C-alpha positions as CSV (number, residue, x, y, z in Angstrom):
1,M,31.7,104.9,21.0
2,D,34.9,104.7,19.0
3,R,37.7,102.2,19.5
4,D,39.7,104.4,21.8
5,Q,36.8,105.0,24.1
6,I,36.1,101.3,24.3
7,V,39.8,100.6,25.2
8,G,39.6,103.3,27.8
9,V,36.5,101.8,29.4
10,L,38.1,98.3,29.4
11,I,41.2,99.8,31.1
12,L,39.0,101.5,33.6
13,L,37.1,98.3,34.4
14,V,40.3,96.2,34.8
15,C,41.8,98.8,37.1
16,V,38.7,99.0,39.3
17,A,38.5,95.1,39.4
18,V,42.2,94.9,40.4
19,A,41.7,97.7,43.0
20,V,38.8,95.8,44.6
21,G,40.2,92.3,44.1
22,Y,43.8,92.9,45.2
23,P,43.0,93.8,48.9
24,I,40.4,91.1,49.1
25,G,42.9,88.5,47.9
26,L,45.6,89.9,50.1
27,F,43.6,89.7,53.3
28,L,41.1,86.9,52.8
29,F,43.4,84.4,51.1
30,P,46.6,84.0,53.1
31,S,47.8,81.1,51.0
32,I,48.4,83.5,48.0
33,Q,49.6,86.5,49.9
34,F,53.2,85.9,48.9
35,W,52.4,85.8,45.2
36,L,50.1,88.8,45.4
37,I,53.1,90.8,46.7
38,A,55.8,89.1,44.8
39,I,54.3,89.4,41.3
40,P,54.0,93.2,41.2
41,V,57.4,93.6,42.8
42,I,58.9,91.3,40.1
43,I,57.1,93.2,37.3
44,A,58.3,96.5,38.7
45,F,61.9,95.3,39.1
46,M,62.0,93.8,35.6
47,T,60.6,97.1,34.2
48,V,63.4,99.1,35.9
49,L,66.0,96.7,34.6
50,G,64.5,96.8,31.1
51,I,64.6,100.6,31.2
52,G,68.2,100.5,32.4
53,A,69.2,98.0,29.7
54,W,67.5,100.3,27.0
55,I,69.5,103.3,28.3
56,G,72.7,101.3,28.3
57,W,72.0,100.0,24.7
58,T,71.3,103.5,23.5
59,M,74.5,104.9,25.1
60,A,76.5,102.0,23.7
61,T,75.2,102.3,20.1
62,T,75.1,106.1,19.8
63,P,78.3,107.5,18.2
64,S,80.2,110.0,20.4
65,P,79.9,113.7,19.4
66,K,82.9,115.4,17.8
67,P,85.2,117.3,20.2
68,I,84.4,121.0,20.5
69,E,87.7,121.9,18.9
70,E,86.9,120.0,15.7
71,V,83.5,121.7,15.5
72,E,85.1,125.2,16.0
73,V,87.6,124.5,13.2
74,E,84.9,123.3,10.8
75,K,82.8,126.4,11.7
76,K,85.8,128.7,11.0
77,I,86.5,126.9,7.6
78,E,82.8,127.4,6.6
79,E,82.9,131.1,7.6
80,A,86.1,131.6,5.6
81,V,84.6,129.9,2.5
82,Q,81.4,131.9,2.7
83,G,82.8,135.2,3.5
């Protein structure tokens, strides 16, 4: 097995363990039910906020495109020089 296959098997095993353990923990241990629900919700919410922040950062730091009029003028100038 190469490294990628080993990582794949580990991911598979972790997912199966969580798929089996999560419902067991949720129904058999009422004292931790709140955290078993709250932690995935917090992770999902923070992930959505992180993606939103990344989109905002990208939009804020990307220069605006030139207006179409300027592009058309530049294109006409290039055509006049070439032809």
